[in-house]
N, C-alpha and C positions, 0 to 999 in steps of 0.2 A: 714118332721117332720117325725123326728123315726117312724116306727111302734110299738112301745112300749115306753112308758116313763121310764121303768125299767132299771137302772143301773147296771151296772156288778159289783160288792161287789171291795174294793177297796184290791190289794196286802194284803198281813199280812207285817206287820212292821218290819220283817225282808228283804221283799223281798225289800220295799222301802226303807234300811237302805242301802242294797247289791248296791243299785242304785245310791243313793248320794255317796258311797264310790269308783263305779266304777267312776265316774264324776271328782269326787274330784282325785283320783289314777293318773287319764288320763289325763287329764290339768295338774296336778303336774308332772308327767313323760315328757311330752311337752314341758312343760314349760323348763326341766333343756334341751332334744334339741332343741330348738329353741335357748336357750343362747350359747350353744356349737358352735351356727352354723351349725346344722346338718340339717336344714330343710328348701325350700326354703319360701322366704318372710315372709312377719308378724307372726305374733300370737297374740290372743285376749284369753287370760284366763277367764273362767266362775266362778274359785276359790271362793267362799264364796255366791253364787247365787246358788248352787243347788238344795236348796229346793224350789224354784219357778221352776224349771221345772223338779223335781221327784214331786212334788206337783202337778204340772198343768194336768202331762200326765197319774197320778195314775189312772182315771176315763174314760179314751181315749180307746175308739175301736178300731181296727184296721183300719177301715171305716174312722175312722176319722182321719183329715186331720190338719199338722201345717205349718207355715212360719217364719221363723226364720231371724235373723238379722245376723251381723257378729262375735257375740259372741256365736255361736251356739251349739256348740261341744255336752254343755250338753241338749238343747233339744234334739240333733239325740240320743244321747244314751239315756234319759229318754224314747223317744217314742220306739226303741227297736233297736237300731242301732248296729253292731255289729263294736266291740270292734276296731278290726283287721282290718277292711274294713275303716277306718273311720281315721285313725294313717297312714292306705297305703296313705292314699289321700295326710294327711301333710307331707307324705315323695315325694309326688309327684309322687307314684307309680302306675300301670296301676291296681294294685291289687284295688287302691282305687275307692270310690263310683264317681267318677267323671275322672276317669280313667288320676287322677295327673290334670286335666285341672282347676279346680276348686281350689284346696288348705284349706287352711284354712277356706275360706270365703263363698267359691261358691258351696255345696255341697248339696246331691239331695238324698234321698229315697221312690223313690215313689208308692213303694209297699209295705212302711208301713207308707205311709202319708206323711214323710216327703217331703215333697214341696217345700225343700228350704231355705238356708240360703244365708244369701246377702250381699252386701260389702257397699250398697247404705244404707246410714241414711231413714230410710221410707222407703226405697221402697218399699218393701214387704208388707205392708200393704194394699194399696189398690188389690195388689195381691192376697192378699188370701181374701178380700174382695169378692173378684171377683171368687175364687173357693165355695164361701157362697153362691154367686147369681147361679152359673151352678149346686151349689146341689140343692138350691131353684127350681130354672127351669127345672130340668130333675125329679123331684122325690125324689130326694135321703136322708136319713136321718142321714146323719153323721154331724157333726159340724167341725166351722175351729175354729183354735186358732193361734191369728197372734200375735207373738211375739217382742216387739219392748220394744230399751232404753230409759230412760227419753227425752234425745237431739231429738228424734223422732215425740216426745209431741210437738215438734214447728217447724215441715214439715208443709207445706201446704197439704200433703197427707193424714198424720192423721185426718184434719177436714175435709177434701174430702170423706174421703171413712167411717168417722165415719158417716156424714151427709148421708152419701147412704145407708148407713147398718143401716141405724134409717129410714130411709123413704121409705124403701121397709120390712124391721125386716127382716133381711138375720140370720142366724146358724153360726151369729161368734163371739168369743170370743176375744178380745183385753186386749190383758196381758203385761201394761209398767211394767218391770224393773228398777224400778228407786233406781238406785245402786247409787246416790248423786253426777255422775260425769260426764259431757258431755264431756270427755276426763279429760282434766284439771282445768277446767270447773264449778264452785259447779252451779249442778242445781237452786240450790236458787237464785243463782243470774241472773238467765236468764231466770227464768219460773214465771209467772202472777200466782194471784189467789190462793187461798186455797189449792190445793194439782191439781194434773194433775187428779188425780179421778175425782174431779169436774166437768170436760171438759164434762163429760158422760151428766150435767141438761142438758146444752145447746142443747143438741138433741135430752131431751128426752127418754136416755138411763140409762137403770140400771147402779148403778156405785159406786166401793167402794175401801176403801184407806186398804188393808190388809199386815199386818208383812212375809215379802217375804223372812225373816229365821225360822218360823213357818213352818216346812213341814203341821204340822194337817190342820191351817188354811186354807195353802194355796190351802191341796186336799179338804178342807168343803168349802171352796167359788167358786171353780173351779165348783162343784162337784153342787152345788148348781144354779150354770150359767151355765152348759150344761142344768137342767130339765126349764132352764128359756127360751132358746134358740130351744128349742125341741118343745116348746110349740108356739112359732112364740109371746113370747109375745115383745121379742126387743133380739139386740144387749146385748150385756156387756163390760163393759171397768171395768180392773180391775188393781189398780195400786199396784203393790206389792215393799212394800220402803224394798229394801235390801245395801248390798253392798261388791263391787266389791276388794278382799282383793290385790288384784296384778293390777298394771299397764295400764293403756288402753293397751297398746301391748307389745311387747317387748322391747320398746328399752324407755319404761319406768319409769323410778326409782321414783315416786311419790312423788316426793322432795317439791311436791305444800300441799302438805297435813299438816295435824295438826296432833303432833304422840298422841299426847295425843284425840283425835279423834278417831285415825285407831287404838288403844289398848284396847276402851268403844268397839266399833265395833269388833275390834275382839273376845272381851270375849261372844261378840253371835251369836260366829260359830256353822252355822247351823247346820252341820256334830257334833259338840260337844255337842251340845240342844240334836238332837236327839237319839245320844245315850245313852244319862244321863236321857234321858223320860224314854228310854227303858226298862237301870235298875232298875232305881228308882218306875215308872209304872206298866210294863209290868213285871216284874221281867226276864228281861232274865238276864244268867249271862254275864258277864266282857266276859268269856271263849272264850262264842258261838257270841259274837261280834268278838274277837280277832282272830278267827276262820275264820271268813266272811273276816275281811280284808288281812289275808294271804291269802284265794284263791282269791281275787279282785288282790291282787299284786305279786300272782303268772300267772294270766289272763296277768295281763299289762307286764311283765314281756316276756311270750311266745308271745305274740304278739309283742314285741318291734323287739323281736330276730328274727322271719321270718319278718320285715319290713327290719331289716337291712343288711338285705339279697339280699336282692330283685335285680333285675337289673335296672336301668335308663329306661325310659321308650323309648321307640322307636322313636324316632325325627318326622318319618314321619305321625305319629298317630295325629297329630298335627294341620294336614290338611282334619283329615274327621268331619265330622258331624255339621258342619255348617249347614248344612239346615237337615230339617225333610226328603227331598226329595228331590233330584239336578235337575236340569234340565234337562232335555230328548232332545237332541239336534237330536232325529231318529221320532221325533212325526212329524205327516204330519199337515200343516199349510192348511187349507182351504181358508183362506183369500187371496194367492196365486193365487188365482184360481179367473176368476170373474165367477159373478152370472147368472144363465141364465134366461130367460126372463120368468116372472109370479115364480120363487123363490124368489123372494123379493117386500118387502113394503118399500116406502120411511115413512121416521122416524125420527124423532128428536133425539138428542143426549141426551137428561133430556130421553125421553119414552124409548129408547134401554136398558140404564143404569138399569131402575125400571123393565123392562124386562127380564132382569139377574138374580134382587133381585127377585122375581118374584118364577121363577122358581125355583130359590134354595128352596126359602121357602114352597116352594109348595110342593117338595119333601122332605124335612127334619123338623121336628117339629124344631128341633135343630136351626134352624138360626135365628135369631133375629137381629132389627133394633136399636141401642142404640147413639143418640146424641141430641144435644139442638133443641129442637121444631121441631123434627123429624113428630109427631102423625098429631094434627088438624092442623097445616101451615102446615103439607107438607114437610119443611124444607127449610135451608136459599134460596134455589132455587127451589124451589118445585120438587125436584129429588121422594121426596114420596107419593106427590100430592094421598088421594085417595086411599094410602095402611090401612089407620088405618080402615075406613069400613071395609076392609074385613079380616085383621088378629088381628084386636082389640089390645087392648095396652097392655096384654101381651108380644106382639110380636112387636109394633111399640113403642118401648120407650122413654118418652124425662124423658130426665137428668138431676141434677144439670148443672148448667153452673162450670162446674170442667174438663180441659182437662187432667190433669195429673190421674183423677178419673175416664173418661172415660175411658182413654186409659189405665191402670191398671186395671180393671175392666174386663176393654175388653180382658185380659192376662191369668188373672187368672179365666172366666169363659174358655177359652179356651184349660186353661190349664185343668178343670173339666171338660173337654167333649160337653161344649157346641160353638157355631159357631156364634161367635159375628160379628156382621159388623156396628162400628161404626163409628163417623160421627161429621167430624168439621166441624165448620160454615164457617170457614177460612184456609187457610191453615196459615196463617199467626200463630194462635192461638196453632197450633203444635209446636213451643216452649215451648208453657209450660206442654207440654205431651212429649217430650225428653227423659226424664229420662228414663221414662216405655217404648217407644220405639227401644231405640237406648240402654241399658244398660239391658233392662229387656227381650221384646220382641224377642228382634235379638240377644240377647245371651242363653236363656233360654236350647237350645237345646241341644249347643254346651258345654257350661260349665257344665251342669250338665252329660254328655257323653251319650247326646239320650236320657235319662228316661223319658221325659217329652216335648210337642211340645205345642207349638200357634198358631194354626191355624185360625187369626183372620186376616179380613179385615178390614183398616182403612178409609175411602175416607171422600176427601175435592176435597174445590174446589179453585183453583190457578187463581192470573193473572191480570192484570193491565189494561187499554183501559176504565175505567169506570169511573175514575174517586177521586176514592174511599179515594187516600193519602195511605202512606207512611205502613201504619198498617192492612193495608185489601187490599192491591194488590200485593204483595212480591211470587213467584216465587222456591220454597224452594228445590224443586225436586233435586236438584245437591248436594245439605246436607247433604238430607236422601243417595244417594248412597253410604256414605264414607264409610257406617255402615256394615261391612258384615251379613250377616245373616236375611235382610232386602230385601225383590222385594219391585219394586218402578216401579209402571206402569205408564205411561202419554197417555193414548189413544185421535187418535186424531178425527177419525172416528167414525159418529153411528156404523158401523157393530163392526169395532175393540172394542170400549167399551164398546160393550153386550159378543163381542166372550169374550173378554179379561177376561171382568169382570166375567164370569161364571168360566171362568179356575183357579181366582185367588180367588172363592166361592168355590173351592174345592182345592186350595194346602192346606199341611200340615203346610206351612209355612205362619209366618206372609206377610203380604200387605199393603202398602198405596198406595191407586185406588188414582191416581190425574186426575182432572178435572177441566178443564177451565172456568171458565163464561163465555167466550165469543163464546164458544162453544156450550153450553146448546140450545141452539133455534136451530143447526146449526143442516140442513135437510143433509140426505144420504139414501143408499140403505141397507135396514138390512134384514139379508134371513130369510124366514118365518120359516122353522127350525134348532133348534138351533144347533151351532154350538161350540166349542173350540180352543182358537186359544193359542195356545203356547205363554211362553214367552220366552222373550230375543229373537226374532225374528227380525229386523228389514226390512221393505218392501219398495220394491220400487215404487211411488205414479208418479213418470211422467220419462218416460225413454229421456235420452238426452246423450250426445256424447263431449260437451265442457267440462265443467265441473259437479260437483256435487254440493248440497248441501242438509246437512245434519242440520234438524232440527225434535221437537218433540214439540205434543201437539197443543197450534194455532199455533205457531210456524211454524207447515206444510201448514196452509192457508197463508200467508204473502211468505214462500217460493212459494208455485202454482203462486202466483200474478206476485212474480220477474220474476220466470221462462217466465211466458207468457209475462211478456214487454221486457226481454231479448231476446227472440223469435220474438220480430219484427227488431231485429236487427240481427237479424240470428248466435244469441246464443243459443244454444242446451241445456239445464242445468236440469241434473240429480235429480230428488228430494225424498231423502231417510227421511221415519217417520223411525223413529228409533222405538217407543211404546214403551220401556221399558230402562228404567237407569240402572237397575239393577235384570235382569241380563241384562250384556248390548253385545249390536250385533256388537261387531268391526270392523269383517272379510266383514259383507255385506259393511260396508262404505267404508273397505279399498280395497276392490276388486273394489266399484263402483266408486273409485280416481283413484285404476291405469287407469281402465278405458279411466276415460274422464282427467287425469291428471293435476288436479283438485282439490279442495276443498275449503267450506267457511262453516261454523257453523253456527247456528241461534239458539240461545237460549234465553229464556226471562229472564232467573235468572242473576244471575250481571255478570259483563265482565271477575274480578277475579277470582279465584278456580273454577267457572263452569265446567258445561259437555265437553263444546267446548271443554274448554285447554286438558282433557282425553282422547278424541275423537282426539285431533291432535297429542298430544302424542303416542295414540298406529297406528294411520295412519303413522306416521315416520318411526315409528319398523319396522309395516306391508310391507308398498308399495313405499318407501321412493327414490328407484329408478328409479319407475316408474312415480313419480310428477315432471311439469315440470313449476308449479307455487307456491308461498307460501301457508301454509294453512293459510288460516285469518278468523276472529272471527268476529260476530256480537252479540251482547249483548244488553243486559238493561245496560248504563252507573253506573259508580262506585259510585253514588249518593241513598238515598234513594227517593222512588219514589213521586213525588209532585200531589198533586191534580188540581192543574191547568192543564186542558187541553191540555195549549202550552205547556206546563213545562213537562209534563206527556209526549207526547210526544218526547217532547224533549232527553229524559232520553228512554224510549223502541225500542225497535227495529219494525221498516217499509219496508213494501218493497223498499224503495226509498234505504237504506241503505244497503236491501241484494244486489241491482242492481250495486251500484254502490262499493262495496265491490267484487261483484262478474268480473267487469270492470276489477278493480283494480291487483286482479291474475293475471286475463289476459294478465295484460299489459307486463308481464313478457317474454311474449311469443313468443313479437316481439322484 
């Protein structure tokens, strides 16, 4: 909540006119450049919607933040973005706000509170809500504005975010720019209810539909909305009814539109209306407005000339800034050393995880746990049991059943300076949140040229062997490792669970921390002294000379069982625990396979497209000449996981299946 409810005065009318004229000139100029083929990619013009951007930003301070959508140039310029740098980004040049990485749809200017435009319809709404959550939690007095189109109002993220914002009364103003069209589909044909604004009624928040072509109306309503969210009354939903005068994107000629309707809306052009009002009501001379128009055009041409002279970006820069902090291969790994007598206690896996959480939360008030039933219930598998009593509901937060919302709010909260630890009840449910994790958390640092970070940890249990069936038993860890920018950690031992989580909680990158259901009760030595285990280092948990078994998570237990069985037949198997899938330690596995001459990978994810295939390919590249047996894979069969125990056992890996694969691999030696 702000320290004062006194809003800054609105800019003078001529300044507002200049902002609108700047957006119009920018969009018109870039539209010509795009159609001429001089811009890479697509282009989404906001011509006709300038009054919404300028009116909404007119009362915002430097500390206020906005999150935009794919049609975001106007919002960026209205918030104070530099014309030249926005233009340079559209040209794909290094001087652009995103260094050429983002283009027209993915720009940020964090220093002025523009927290990113977004190419996913509705994707930015929970991110903006998360920024509001961070502001509230950290005691900041800024408000957050979320811009989105009418199409986004039919996305689940819209409803999940509005519900969460309403439940916690977050300082967020949701502004829907209803320009009448979801690409080529009329909004009226696919949107139920009297209006998009009325959807706020269901969540008990303030809402209003306004004339989005009237700058004064937009400015007045947003100003009132700021005062409402400042006082903690509720978030606000505004529907600005407007009209985009161009097609959805560069290739759209608007053939689907009724020309008489277009003419009617074009007669309500926001820039022309505001210009006419200044002349008629403010007694501003036409010559003065013409002078502003010439100034704007000169600025535009100067920026255009500078951009056209810029050299192409260096190709090598494409490989930079994927992560906020890269993997440090020189960091010592304390877990590779045995624990001295008296230096450890035997504890269950779940308790080791909780200890890492408690240590972080005791050290830094910014950490909080955020997920379904994590408070009184203690989480689905009781990892957070007892924590509510010690940290209270402000830091152990029960959320709605809204996986996309949970992930999106964690992304925004992390961007805003908080340290969220989200929890998905089952890993199967992560599929509902993949857009937020893979298109947002994993990409933001890169596509926004390092301006923002998303240091969040999402915890989730995976795995079968409990008869839970096809939607509560999956291991989706291999799916996540495919996306650059995301850390994926899958610990097996209690010691690793604590030490790796402690590292993840201090990461500046997004992490999915995957725990196996079958391991929560497993006991093991845990150091009394807190340690940090570096990510991306595999560990040899059993030495052997005849072949290598490479596994992760609960499969390490099965690989060790198989190794004991093989030992009875004088076959000494080396067991390698990957521990992380991203970063993936290919080298340790390859060195082990080179020593033993044979490799079997063991994973609980499905056979086709699993991480075992990636390891096999890597070992072939790194150690092919040392292998004297084919690389074999043990994995879940390529069928959904059944509930009946007999069927589940037939589908999932087992120690017997690992033993059979090991013997088959070694048969080629004879």
